[in-house]
N, C-alpha and C positions, 0 to 999 in steps of 0.2 A: 720611357724616354726614347725619343727617336734617335737614330744613328746620325752622327754629324756627317755633313756632306763632304765629299772629297773634292780636291781641286779639279776643275775642268781640264781634261787632257788636251790643252791647246798650247802647252808650254813648248816653245821652240827656241833654242839658243840663238839660232841665226836671226829669227825675227826680233828677238830681244836686243841683239846687238845692232840690228838695222835701225830699230827704234831709237837707239842712243846715238846713231850716226857713227858707229864704230865697226871695225872689221874684226876678223879673228886675231889679227895682230895685237889687239888690245890685251889678249891673254898672254902674249909672248913677249911684249915689250914692257919691261919694268917701269912702273909709274904711269903708263899710258892711261890705264883705267882710272887711276886716282885723279889725274888731271881733268878727265872728261866728266866725272861724276860731281854732282853738286848736292850739298846737304839739303834734305827736306826741311823747309822752314818750320820752326816751332810756332805755335799759336796758342791762344787761350783755351783752357779746358771748357770754359763756359759754366753757367750755374746749374746745368741740368744733367750732369753725369748722374746715372741712377742712384738715388739715395737708398734704394732697396732693390737689389738685383732680382730679376725674375727667376722663377723656378727653373725655366729653360734658358740656358745661356750659351747654346751651341751657335754654329755659324749659319744656321738657316732661320732668318728672322721672319719668314713668311708663314711658317707653320709652327704653332706652339705645342710642344709635346706630341701627342697622337691625335690632335684635333683634325677634323676633316674640313674645317672652314679656313681658307687662306686669308691672309691680310689683304686689305684693299690697296690698290696702287699698281704701278707698272713694275713688274718684276725685273730686277736688275742683278746680273751676275758680276760681282765685284771681286777682282783678283789682282795679284801683283807679287812682287818680291820685296824682301827686306834685306838690304846689304849694307856693308860698311863702306867707307871711302876707298878702300882698296879693291872693292868689287867682290869681296868675299860674302857669301850668304850667311845670314844669322839664323841658325837653326834653333828650334825650340824657343823662339821669341814669342811672347804672348801679344797678339794683335787684338785690340778691342775696338769696336765701333758702336756708336749710339747716335740716334737721329729721331726726328719727329715722324709720326705716322702720316698717313695720307690726309688726315684732317689737321695736320700741323700741330700735333700735341706730343710732348715728350712723355717718356715713362715716369719721370720724376714726379713725386707726390705733390710738389708745390706748383707744378705747371697747370694751367687752366686753359679751356674749360674741360673738366674731367668727363662731363656728360657726352662730349664729342669724341672721346678717345676710342680708337679702334682696339678693342679688347683682343683681337686676333693677331695684332702685330707685336712681335717680341720687343722691339724698341732698342735692344742691346744684344750684342753677340761677341763671342771671342773665339780665337782660333790660334793654335800653336803652329808656327811655321815648320815645314818639313826640312829635310836635309839640304834642300836647295834654296831655302829661305822663302818658300812660296806660301801664300795665304789665299783663302777663298771664302767669300760670303755670298749668300743669296738674300737680297733685301729688296727695297723698292727705290725707285728714283725719288729723291727727297723733294717735297714741295717747299715753297717758301715758308718762312716763319715771320711773324710780325716784326718788322725792322731788320730782317736778315734775308739774304739771298739763299737759295737752296744749298745745303751743305751737309756733309757727313763728318762727324767727329771721329778722330782716330787717336789711339794711344798704343805705344809699343813698350813692353816691359821685358827686360832680360835679367835673369838672376835676381828677381824681386826688386829691380830698380827700374823706374820709369825712365826710358831713354828718349822718348819722343811723345810730344802732345801736339797734334796738328788738326787741320780741317781740310777736307777735300771739296772742291767746287766743280760745278757742272759747266763745261765749256759753252754749251748752247744758251746759257743764261747771261749773255754779255751785258745786257742793259741792267739787270738786277745786280750782277756782280760789281759793275762800275759804281753803284750807289752804296754798296755795303761797306761799313766803316772798317771792319776787320780786313776785308779784302784789300781795301785801299792801303792799309798799313803794310801789306806785304811788298808793295812796290812792284814794278813790272817784272823783274827777275823772279821774285818770290811767287807772283801770281802764275807765271808759266809753270812753276814747279808744283803748284797745288791745284791746278785745273786740268781736267781731263774730259774728253768727249764721252757722252753716254750714247753709244751707237746701237742701232738695231741688231739683234742677234739673228744671224742668218738662219733661214728655214724655221723660224719660230712661229708656230701658228697662233701663239698668244701675244705676239708683239712684244716679246721680252727684249731687254737691253743688256748690253755688256759694257763694263768700264774697267780700265786697268790703271793702277797707280803703283809705280815702283818707288819704294821708300829707301832713302839713303840716310843712315845713322852715323853720327860722329863717334865720339869716344863711348865705348861700352864697357861694362864690367870685365868682359873677357880681355880687353886690351891691357889690363894690369896683371894678368896671369902669365 
């Protein structure tokens, strides 16, 4: 089994705050963070959560076990944080993602056509957040799926309880997003919270991408302790 990838060392609290439009005072003013943060919208799990998990379930979806053949597609470094409405990080929260391969086929046994499935793409991965609530995956930029705009499914579980089921959308897919029935249901505010740009990774000779999505969870099991 290959060793799980560690988060890219690009975490910078100042940049994180700037991205939220906040300053350091948010940590000093009671309630300031809570007022600024908005819950990540819930969405449908969809029919293709893996009905049989792959033997390799780590956070690197590009390489399966010790294979020397990578998956097809544009490599994307997907990262972010998981926090509650108070801005506190959720540590040891299990973040799961699943998506289609570069040929638009899910890992699920009922999805077709199986003859086109990229056998080198893991299709599913999971990662437990660190003490700062951070997660990281290496995957591919999702292509479209029949009837759907490009998206990545997310689930967050804490203390064996699913606390979020959602979907991440690609900001550059404006036309396809606008036609997607689930994207429409989010409304403008929800769409902003579930859409992020997939940007070129600086100095990447392989034209890799990076995407960041910070998740905000409502009530969690820990809130009752």
